[in-house]
MMTF fields as JSON, N, C-alpha, C and O atoms, coordinates in Angstrom:
{
  "mmtfVersion": "1.0.0",
  "mmtfProducer": "UNKNOWN",
  "numBonds": 427,
  "numAtoms": 428,
  "numGroups": 107,
  "numChains": 1,
  "numModels": 1,
  "chainsPerModel": [1],
  "groupsPerChain": [107],
  "chainIdList": ["A"],
  "bondAtomList": [4, 2, 8, 6, 12, 10, 16, 14, 20, 18, 24, 22, 28, 26, 32, 30, 36, 34, 40, 38, 44, 42, 48, 46, 52, 50, 56, 54, 60, 58, 64, 62, 68, 66, 72, 70, 76, 74, 80, 78, 84, 82, 88, 86, 92, 90, 96, 94, 100, 98, 104, 102, 108, 106, 112, 110, 116, 114, 120, 118, 124, 122, 128, 126, 132, 130, 136, 134, 140, 138, 144, 142, 148, 146, 152, 150, 156, 154, 160, 158, 164, 162, 168, 166, 172, 170, 176, 174, 180, 178, 184, 182, 188, 186, 192, 190, 196, 194, 200, 198, 204, 202, 208, 206, 212, 210, 216, 214, 220, 218, 224, 222, 228, 226, 232, 230, 236, 234, 240, 238, 244, 242, 248, 246, 252, 250, 256, 254, 260, 258, 264, 262, 268, 266, 272, 270, 276, 274, 280, 278, 284, 282, 288, 286, 292, 290, 296, 294, 300, 298, 304, 302, 308, 306, 312, 310, 316, 314, 320, 318, 324, 322, 328, 326, 332, 330, 336, 334, 340, 338, 344, 342, 348, 346, 352, 350, 356, 354, 360, 358, 364, 362, 368, 366, 372, 370, 376, 374, 380, 378, 384, 382, 388, 386, 392, 390, 396, 394, 400, 398, 404, 402, 408, 406, 412, 410, 416, 414, 420, 418, 424, 422],
  "bondOrderList": [1, 1, 1, 1, 1, 1, 1, 1, 1, 1, 1, 1, 1, 1, 1, 1, 1, 1, 1, 1, 1, 1, 1, 1, 1, 1, 1, 1, 1, 1, 1, 1, 1, 1, 1, 1, 1, 1, 1, 1, 1, 1, 1, 1, 1, 1, 1, 1, 1, 1, 1, 1, 1, 1, 1, 1, 1, 1, 1, 1, 1, 1, 1, 1, 1, 1, 1, 1, 1, 1, 1, 1, 1, 1, 1, 1, 1, 1, 1, 1, 1, 1, 1, 1, 1, 1, 1, 1, 1, 1, 1, 1, 1, 1, 1, 1, 1, 1, 1, 1, 1, 1, 1, 1, 1, 1],
  "groupList": [{"groupName": "MET", "atomNameList": ["N", "CA", "C", "O"], "elementList": ["N", "C", "C", "O"], "formalChargeList": [0, 0, 0, 0], "bondAtomList": [1, 0, 2, 1, 3, 2], "bondOrderList": [1, 1, 2], "singleLetterCode": "M", "chemCompType": "L-PEPTIDE LINKING"}, {"groupName": "ILE", "atomNameList": ["N", "CA", "C", "O"], "elementList": ["N", "C", "C", "O"], "formalChargeList": [0, 0, 0, 0], "bondAtomList": [1, 0, 2, 1, 3, 2], "bondOrderList": [1, 1, 2], "singleLetterCode": "I", "chemCompType": "L-PEPTIDE LINKING"}, {"groupName": "PRO", "atomNameList": ["N", "CA", "C", "O"], "elementList": ["N", "C", "C", "O"], "formalChargeList": [0, 0, 0, 0], "bondAtomList": [1, 0, 2, 1, 3, 2], "bondOrderList": [1, 1, 2], "singleLetterCode": "P", "chemCompType": "L-PEPTIDE LINKING"}, {"groupName": "TYR", "atomNameList": ["N", "CA", "C", "O"], "elementList": ["N", "C", "C", "O"], "formalChargeList": [0, 0, 0, 0], "bondAtomList": [1, 0, 2, 1, 3, 2], "bondOrderList": [1, 1, 2], "singleLetterCode": "Y", "chemCompType": "L-PEPTIDE LINKING"}, {"groupName": "PHE", "atomNameList": ["N", "CA", "C", "O"], "elementList": ["N", "C", "C", "O"], "formalChargeList": [0, 0, 0, 0], "bondAtomList": [1, 0, 2, 1, 3, 2], "bondOrderList": [1, 1, 2], "singleLetterCode": "F", "chemCompType": "L-PEPTIDE LINKING"}, {"groupName": "SER", "atomNameList": ["N", "CA", "C", "O"], "elementList": ["N", "C", "C", "O"], "formalChargeList": [0, 0, 0, 0], "bondAtomList": [1, 0, 2, 1, 3, 2], "bondOrderList": [1, 1, 2], "singleLetterCode": "S", "chemCompType": "L-PEPTIDE LINKING"}, {"groupName": "LEU", "atomNameList": ["N", "CA", "C", "O"], "elementList": ["N", "C", "C", "O"], "formalChargeList": [0, 0, 0, 0], "bondAtomList": [1, 0, 2, 1, 3, 2], "bondOrderList": [1, 1, 2], "singleLetterCode": "L", "chemCompType": "L-PEPTIDE LINKING"}, {"groupName": "ALA", "atomNameList": ["N", "CA", "C", "O"], "elementList": ["N", "C", "C", "O"], "formalChargeList": [0, 0, 0, 0], "bondAtomList": [1, 0, 2, 1, 3, 2], "bondOrderList": [1, 1, 2], "singleLetterCode": "A", "chemCompType": "L-PEPTIDE LINKING"}, {"groupName": "GLY", "atomNameList": ["N", "CA", "C", "O"], "elementList": ["N", "C", "C", "O"], "formalChargeList": [0, 0, 0, 0], "bondAtomList": [1, 0, 2, 1, 3, 2], "bondOrderList": [1, 1, 2], "singleLetterCode": "G", "chemCompType": "PEPTIDE LINKING"}, {"groupName": "THR", "atomNameList": ["N", "CA", "C", "O"], "elementList": ["N", "C", "C", "O"], "formalChargeList": [0, 0, 0, 0], "bondAtomList": [1, 0, 2, 1, 3, 2], "bondOrderList": [1, 1, 2], "singleLetterCode": "T", "chemCompType": "L-PEPTIDE LINKING"}, {"groupName": "LYS", "atomNameList": ["N", "CA", "C", "O"], "elementList": ["N", "C", "C", "O"], "formalChargeList": [0, 0, 0, 0], "bondAtomList": [1, 0, 2, 1, 3, 2], "bondOrderList": [1, 1, 2], "singleLetterCode": "K", "chemCompType": "L-PEPTIDE LINKING"}, {"groupName": "ARG", "atomNameList": ["N", "CA", "C", "O"], "elementList": ["N", "C", "C", "O"], "formalChargeList": [0, 0, 0, 0], "bondAtomList": [1, 0, 2, 1, 3, 2], "bondOrderList": [1, 1, 2], "singleLetterCode": "R", "chemCompType": "L-PEPTIDE LINKING"}, {"groupName": "GLU", "atomNameList": ["N", "CA", "C", "O"], "elementList": ["N", "C", "C", "O"], "formalChargeList": [0, 0, 0, 0], "bondAtomList": [1, 0, 2, 1, 3, 2], "bondOrderList": [1, 1, 2], "singleLetterCode": "E", "chemCompType": "L-PEPTIDE LINKING"}, {"groupName": "ASP", "atomNameList": ["N", "CA", "C", "O"], "elementList": ["N", "C", "C", "O"], "formalChargeList": [0, 0, 0, 0], "bondAtomList": [1, 0, 2, 1, 3, 2], "bondOrderList": [1, 1, 2], "singleLetterCode": "D", "chemCompType": "L-PEPTIDE LINKING"}, {"groupName": "VAL", "atomNameList": ["N", "CA", "C", "O"], "elementList": ["N", "C", "C", "O"], "formalChargeList": [0, 0, 0, 0], "bondAtomList": [1, 0, 2, 1, 3, 2], "bondOrderList": [1, 1, 2], "singleLetterCode": "V", "chemCompType": "L-PEPTIDE LINKING"}, {"groupName": "ASN", "atomNameList": ["N", "CA", "C", "O"], "elementList": ["N", "C", "C", "O"], "formalChargeList": [0, 0, 0, 0], "bondAtomList": [1, 0, 2, 1, 3, 2], "bondOrderList": [1, 1, 2], "singleLetterCode": "N", "chemCompType": "L-PEPTIDE LINKING"}, {"groupName": "GLN", "atomNameList": ["N", "CA", "C", "O"], "elementList": ["N", "C", "C", "O"], "formalChargeList": [0, 0, 0, 0], "bondAtomList": [1, 0, 2, 1, 3, 2], "bondOrderList": [1, 1, 2], "singleLetterCode": "Q", "chemCompType": "L-PEPTIDE LINKING"}, {"groupName": "TRP", "atomNameList": ["N", "CA", "C", "O"], "elementList": ["N", "C", "C", "O"], "formalChargeList": [0, 0, 0, 0], "bondAtomList": [1, 0, 2, 1, 3, 2], "bondOrderList": [1, 1, 2], "singleLetterCode": "W", "chemCompType": "L-PEPTIDE LINKING"}],
  "groupTypeList": [0, 1, 2, 3, 4, 5, 6, 7, 5, 8, 4, 6, 9, 8, 10, 3, 11, 11, 12, 5, 13, 6, 10, 8, 14, 11, 8, 7, 8, 7, 8, 5, 0, 6, 15, 5, 11, 8, 4, 10, 1, 6, 7, 7, 6, 13, 9, 14, 5, 7, 12, 6, 15, 7, 15, 2, 7, 16, 14, 7, 6, 7, 17, 6, 0, 7, 10, 2, 8, 1, 9, 7, 2, 1, 7, 5, 7, 9, 5, 2, 12, 16, 6, 16, 13, 6, 1, 7, 7, 9, 11, 6, 14, 6, 2, 2, 16, 7, 14, 7, 6, 6, 13, 12, 7, 8, 7],
  "groupIdList": [1, 2, 3, 4, 5, 6, 7, 8, 9, 10, 11, 12, 13, 14, 15, 16, 17, 18, 19, 20, 21, 22, 23, 24, 25, 26, 27, 28, 29, 30, 31, 32, 33, 34, 35, 36, 37, 38, 39, 40, 41, 42, 43, 44, 45, 46, 47, 48, 49, 50, 51, 52, 53, 54, 55, 56, 57, 58, 59, 60, 61, 62, 63, 64, 65, 66, 67, 68, 69, 70, 71, 72, 73, 74, 75, 76, 77, 78, 79, 80, 81, 82, 83, 84, 85, 86, 87, 88, 89, 90, 91, 92, 93, 94, 95, 96, 97, 98, 99, 100, 101, 102, 103, 104, 105, 106, 107],
  "secStructList": [7, 7, 7, 1, 1, 6, 6, 4, 4, 4, 4, 4, 4, 6, 7, 7, 7, 1, 4, 4, 4, 7, 7, 2, 2, 2, 2, 2, 2, 2, 4, 4, 4, 7, 1, 2, 2, 2, 2, 2, 2, 2, 2, 2, 2, 2, 2, 2, 2, 2, 2, 2, 6, 7, 7, 2, 2, 2, 2, 2, 2, 2, 2, 2, 2, 6, 1, 6, 6, 7, 1, 7, 7, 7, 7, 7, 7, 1, 1, 2, 2, 2, 2, 2, 2, 2, 2, 2, 2, 6, 6, 7, 7, 7, 7, 2, 2, 2, 2, 2, 2, 2, 2, 2, 2, 2, 7],
  "xCoordList": [-15.438, -14.337, -13.384, -13.123, -12.878, -11.896, -10.668, -10.66, -9.626, -8.429, -7.686, -7.446, -7.328, -6.675, -5.172, -4.62, -4.509, -3.06, -2.803, -2.231, -3.219, -3.162, -1.753, -1.564, -0.771, 0.617, 1.36, 2.59, 0.595, 1.162, 2.297, 3.416, 1.976, 2.953, 4.208, 5.305, 4.034, 5.16, 5.861, 6.684, 5.551, 6.22, 6.008, 6.942, 4.787, 4.483, 5.061, 4.884, 5.74, 6.45, 7.784, 8.405, 8.233, 9.532, 10.661, 11.823, 10.33, 11.344, 11.99, 13.155, 11.237, 11.727, 11.966, 11.018, 13.218, 13.559, 14.491, 14.707, 15.045, 15.92, 15.82, 15.329, 16.28, 16.202, 16.796, 16.258, 17.889, 18.553, 17.714, 18.008, 16.679, 15.794, 14.718, 14.026, 14.573, 13.45, 13.707, 13.332, 14.328, 14.601, 13.382, 12.631, 13.192, 12.112, 10.788, 10.661, 9.803, 8.471, 7.786, 7.173, 7.881, 7.223, 7.828, 7.106, 9.12, 9.796, 9.415, 9.372, 9.138, 8.796, 7.541, 7.457, 6.577, 5.347, 5.539, 4.742, 6.579, 6.816, 7.637, 7.731, 8.222, 9.104, 8.472, 9.133, 7.204, 6.541, 6.322, 5.957, 6.54, 6.315, 7.592, 7.559, 8.711, 9.974, 10.023, 10.705, 9.295, 9.224, 9.041, 8.998, 8.934, 8.877, 7.677, 7.8, 6.531, 5.343, 5.577, 5.276, 6.109, 6.385, 7.356, 7.168, 8.398, 9.386, 8.789, 9.163, 7.855, 7.166, 6.336, 6.316, 5.659, 4.843, 5.728, 5.404, 6.84, 7.75, 8.299, 8.418, 8.632, 9.138, 8.083, 8.398, 6.84, 5.759, 5.539, 5.341, 5.573, 5.44, 6.561, 6.327, 7.777, 8.921, 8.731, 9.017, 8.25, 8.032, 6.992, 7.213, 5.865, 4.783, 5.217, 4.912, 5.912, 6.389, 7.29, 7.157, 8.198, 9.109, 8.344, 8.641, 7.361, 6.576, 5.748, 5.548, 5.266, 4.356, 5.036, 4.382, 6.349, 7.084, 6.449, 6.197, 6.203, 5.604, 6.456, 7.412, 6.12, 6.854, 5.964, 4.752, 6.558, 5.77, 4.568, 3.522, 4.688, 3.553, 2.387, 1.237, 2.682, 1.624, 0.951, -0.275, 1.749, 1.204, 0.384, -0.695, 0.88, 0.148, -1.221, -2.214, -1.276, -2.565, -3.481, -4.683, -2.917, -3.722, -4.262, -5.383, -3.454, -3.882, -5.111, -6.082, -5.065, -6.226, -7.442, -8.555, -7.216, -8.336, -8.929, -10.065, -8.17, -8.673, -9.62, -10.308, -9.658, -10.502, -11.932, -12.137, -12.922, -14.304, -14.827, -15.686, -14.343, -14.849, -14.203, -14.607, -13.212, -12.499, -13.134, -13.196, -13.602, -14.19, -13.103, -13.077, -12.201, -11.117, -10.022, -10.262, -8.817, -7.712, -7.23, -7.158, -6.909, -6.391, -4.87, -4.311, -4.213, -2.75, -2.346, -3.061, -1.208, -0.737, 0.586, 1.319, 0.867, 2.114, 2.814, 2.177, 4.123, 4.901, 5.765, 6.567, 5.596, 6.344, 5.537, 4.648, 5.841, 5.139, 5.356, 4.461, 6.53, 6.801, 5.882, 5.353, 5.698, 4.809, 3.368, 2.631, 2.969, 1.624, 1.437, 0.379, 2.441, 2.366, 2.214, 1.504, 2.885, 2.736, 1.295, 0.743, 0.697, -0.689, -1.628, -2.531, -1.408, -2.246, -2.042, -3.006, -0.794, -0.495, -1.149, -1.547, -1.261, -1.878, -3.324, -3.819, -4.007, -5.417, -5.562, -6.647, -4.489, -4.527, -3.926, -3.971, -3.374, -2.698, -3.708, -4.373, -3.816, -4.718, -3.852, -3.02, -4.055, -3.271, -3.901, -5.108, -3.091, -3.631, -3.983, -3.409, -4.911, -5.348, -4.193, -4.225, -3.175, -2.062, -1.245, -0.669, -1.187, -0.486, -1.264, -0.679, -2.58, -3.409, -3.273, -3.167, -3.276, -3.146, -1.797, -1.735, -0.725, 0.59, 0.64, 1.183, 0.076, 0.058, -0.839, -0.492, -1.987, -2.891, -2.206, -2.315, -1.504, -0.816, 0.274, 0.43, 1.022, 2.086, 1.51, 2.105, 0.373, -0.219, -1.051, -1.469, -1.295, -2.147, -1.475, -2.053],
  "yCoordList": [1.618, 2.54, 2.061, 0.866, 3.013, 2.721, 3.588, 4.764, 3.031, 3.831, 4.199, 3.352, 5.466, 5.979, 5.733, 5.292, 6.003, 5.792, 4.49, 4.506, 3.384, 2.089, 1.658, 0.944, 2.075, 1.729, 2.91, 2.933, 3.893, 5.037, 5.694, 5.846, 6.075, 6.731, 5.886, 6.417, 4.582, 3.671, 3.232, 2.317, 3.865, 3.517, 2.049, 1.381, 1.545, 0.173, -0.88, -2.077, -0.448, -1.401, -1.776, -2.757, -1.002, -1.229, -0.519, -0.645, 0.224, 0.911, 2.082, 2.401, 2.711, 3.895, 3.555, 3.415, 3.425, 3.045, 4.036, 3.958, 4.967, 5.996, 7.255, 7.214, 8.343, 9.635, 9.579, 10.189, 8.858, 8.8, 8.081, 8.192, 7.347, 6.657, 7.579, 7.204, 8.758, 9.636, 10.527, 11.699, 9.998, 10.79, 10.787, 9.813, 11.879, 11.957, 12.345, 12.486, 12.515, 12.954, 11.903, 12.241, 10.653, 9.591, 9.453, 9.236, 9.574, 9.463, 10.565, 10.35, 11.741, 12.873, 12.588, 13.012, 11.885, 11.575, 10.607, 10.589, 9.808, 8.794, 9.327, 8.665, 10.491, 11.029, 11.196, 10.998, 11.557, 11.776, 10.475, 10.503, 9.349, 8.057, 7.446, 6.369, 8.129, 7.651, 8.044, 8.993, 7.301, 7.552, 6.216, 5.175, 6.223, 4.964, 4.108, 2.889, 4.728, 3.966, 3.348, 2.174, 4.128, 3.62, 2.457, 1.472, 2.567, 1.49, 0.226, -0.889, 0.407, -0.751, -1.471, -2.7, -0.697, -1.286, -2.012, -3.121, -1.393, -2.058, -3.36, -4.356, -3.354, -4.572, -5.679, -6.836, -5.321, -6.309, -6.804, -7.999, -5.898, -6.302, -7.251, -8.241, -6.948, -7.815, -9.21, -10.215, -9.266, -10.548, -11.384, -12.56, -10.762, -11.479, -11.845, -12.94, -10.959, -11.237, -12.463, -13.32, -12.547, -13.687, -14.983, -16.022, -14.911, -16.106, -16.608, -17.813, -15.685, -16.057, -16.076, -16.293, -15.848, -15.805, -14.798, -15.101, -13.612, -12.524, -11.283, -11.32, -10.193, -8.964, -7.993, -8.193, -6.938, -6.02, -5.393, -5.215, -5.058, -4.46, -5.438, -5.057, -6.688, -7.7, -7.87, -7.951, -7.922, -8.106, -6.883, -7.03, -5.688, -4.471, -4.425, -4.076, -4.773, -4.758, -5.876, -5.668, -7.055, -8.153, -7.789, -8.156, -7.063, -6.599, -5.707, -5.863, -4.78, -3.913, -4.719, -4.508, -5.64, -6.431, -7.355, -7.808, -7.638, -8.487, -7.733, -8.343, -6.417, -5.591, -5.563, -5.295, -5.834, -5.891, -4.578, -4.612, -3.446, -2.172, -1.682, -0.655, -2.401, -1.985, -2.66, -3.887, -1.856, -2.386, -2.771, -3.893, -1.829, -2.083, -1.058, 0.14, -1.507, -0.555, -0.117, -0.926, 1.142, 1.667, 1.71, 2.247, 1.14, 1.157, 1.284, 0.835, 1.893, 2.057, 1.335, 1.067, 1.028, 0.356, 1.186, 1.752, 1.247, 1.97, 1.028, 1.471, -0.287, -1.275, -2.565, -2.776, -3.427, -4.72, -5.555, -6.289, -5.447, -6.191, -5.731, -6.548, -4.418, -3.893, -4.325, -4.612, -4.373, -4.833, -6.28, -6.635, -7.104, -8.495, -8.587, -9.456, -7.685, -7.643, -7.317, -7.919, -6.367, -5.986, -7.163, -7.421, -7.867, -9.028, -10.129, -10.741, -10.376, -11.423, -11.115, -12.032, -9.842, -9.46, -9.917, -10.204, -9.991, -10.412, -11.89, -12.332, -12.664, -14.1, -14.451, -15.605, -13.467, -13.698, -13.632, -12.614, -14.71, -14.759, -14.726, -15.607, -13.712, -13.571, -14.371, -14.281, -15.159, -15.845, -14.829, -13.741, -15.167, -14.223, -13.656, -12.48, -14.466, -13.955, -12.907, -12.01, -13.007, -12.005, -10.692, -9.616, -10.786, -9.584, -8.919, -7.695, -9.709, -9.154, -8.465, -7.386, -9.059, -8.451, -7.12, -6.141, -7.085, -5.85, -4.795, -3.614, -5.218, -4.284, -3.659, -2.456, -4.483, -3.979, -2.975, -1.942, -3.282, -2.382, -1.061, -0.004, -1.12, 0.076, 0.902, 2.011, 0.37, 1.079, 2.331, 3.039],
  "zCoordList": [-4.82, -4.884, -5.977, -6.118, -6.738, -7.784, -7.514, -7.877, -6.88, -6.587, -7.866, -8.727, -7.974, -9.182, -9.174, -10.182, -8.08, -7.971, -7.211, -6.121, -7.781, -7.087, -6.72, -5.736, -7.485, -7.17, -6.545, -6.51, -6.052, -5.338, -6.128, -5.638, -7.349, -8.242, -8.452, -8.628, -8.433, -8.646, -7.38, -7.416, -6.262, -5.004, -4.635, -4.19, -4.817, -4.417, -5.364, -5.14, -6.403, -7.258, -6.64, -7.05, -5.655, -5.031, -5.75, -5.363, -6.791, -7.599, -6.859, -7.092, -5.977, -5.271, -3.804, -3.031, -3.428, -2.052, -1.376, -0.167, -2.143, -1.574, -2.433, -3.561, -1.898, -2.588, -4.0, -4.924, -4.167, -5.468, -6.527, -7.718, -6.117, -7.065, -7.637, -8.583, -7.087, -7.427, -8.636, -8.63, -9.649, -10.852, -11.76, -11.805, -12.479, -13.446, -12.825, -11.608, -13.695, -13.286, -12.421, -11.408, -12.803, -12.031, -10.64, -9.667, -10.543, -9.256, -8.295, -7.084, -8.823, -7.969, -7.143, -5.991, -7.706, -6.994, -5.847, -4.909, -5.909, -4.88, -3.709, -2.675, -3.849, -2.818, -1.462, -0.442, -1.425, -0.139, 0.632, 1.808, -0.019, 0.642, 1.206, 1.8, 1.023, 1.592, 3.065, 3.451, 3.864, 5.309, 6.021, 5.365, 7.321, 8.071, 7.664, 7.549, 7.448, 7.03, 5.658, 5.446, 4.731, 3.396, 3.416, 2.701, 4.235, 4.32, 4.952, 4.589, 5.901, 6.489, 5.431, 5.369, 4.61, 3.549, 2.536, 2.111, 2.149, 1.209, 1.789, 1.075, 3.065, 3.699, 3.668, 3.388, 3.954, 3.91, 2.485, 2.268, 1.517, 0.109, -0.29, -0.983, 0.148, -0.162, 0.439, -0.212, 1.675, 2.344, 1.599, 1.309, 1.298, 0.614, -0.804, -1.278, -1.476, -2.833, -2.855, -3.729, -1.905, -1.839, -1.57, -2.159, -0.678, -0.341, -1.519, -1.67, -2.356, -3.446, -4.815, -5.834, -4.835, -6.097, -7.062, -8.228, -6.549, -7.319, -7.092, -6.318, -7.753, -7.486, -6.707, -6.628, -6.129, -5.295, -6.005, -5.381, -7.275, -7.993, -8.061, -7.84, -8.364, -8.434, -7.075, -6.986, -6.034, -4.686, -4.272, -3.698, -4.555, -4.179, -4.846, -4.207, -6.118, -6.817, -6.313, -6.152, -6.067, -5.524, -4.143, -3.79, -3.363, -2.034, -2.164, -1.423, -3.103, -3.321, -3.776, -3.294, -4.705, -5.229, -4.171, -4.312, -3.111, -2.022, -1.097, -0.279, -1.222, -0.364, -0.901, -2.085, -0.052, -0.526, -1.118, -2.0, -0.664, -1.151, -2.438, -2.982, -2.926, -4.14, -5.347, -5.422, -6.283, -7.506, -8.491, -8.997, -8.761, -9.719, -9.504, -9.654, -9.152, -9.026, -10.413, -11.337, -10.542, -11.806, -11.712, -10.756, -12.709, -12.768, -14.226, -15.121, -14.453, -15.823, -16.015, -15.064, -17.276, -17.645, -18.708, -19.597, -18.602, -19.614, -20.44, -21.262, -20.216, -20.993, -21.044, -20.219, -22.009, -22.057, -20.791, -20.373, -20.185, -18.955, -17.83, -17.076, -17.724, -16.69, -16.943, -15.999, -18.196, -18.527, -18.079, -17.561, -18.271, -17.83, -16.312, -15.806, -15.585, -14.125, -13.736, -12.816, -14.441, -14.14, -14.379, -13.582, -15.473, -15.785, -14.745, -14.285, -14.381, -13.392, -12.044, -11.325, -11.702, -10.423, -10.343, -9.253, -11.475, -11.459, -11.141, -10.766, -11.283, -11.003, -9.639, -9.213, -8.973, -7.697, -6.555, -6.36, -5.814, -4.657, -3.407, -3.19, -2.597, -1.37, -0.244, -0.019, 0.47, 1.643, 2.727, 2.761, 3.602, 4.648, 5.478, 5.84, 5.785, 6.593, 5.825, 6.441, 4.509, 3.716, 3.716, 3.844, 3.572, 3.626, 4.982, 5.068, 6.036, 7.4, 7.576, 8.165, 7.082, 7.186, 6.451, 6.963, 5.254, 4.467, 5.114, 5.143, 5.63, 6.318, 7.526, 7.759, 8.287, 9.477, 9.096, 9.748, 8.041, 7.594, 7.092, 7.299, 6.443, 5.868, 6.836, 6.504, 8.033, 9.007, 9.54, 10.364]
}
């Protein structure tokens, strides 16, 4: 499986946390995720990010890459900084307890 919207239209970067953050075309796609499940996932991403000294985008992509059925998550970058995050995600290894926390939040 190759997920196309691996960062959920930017939602899993942590950039969109309230209605006022949903400006522009990219923000519009993340609006449907501003709900209790989405907030649980963001909280788990924040926890794991803090523990691993990474950011939510890196953790979200590493989470996908930790799944046996995922061949390669597709993600895009609109700046050199975002590209560096994508590259860093390929080197991030999530401990089993982090994967479990993220899986539980996303269930």
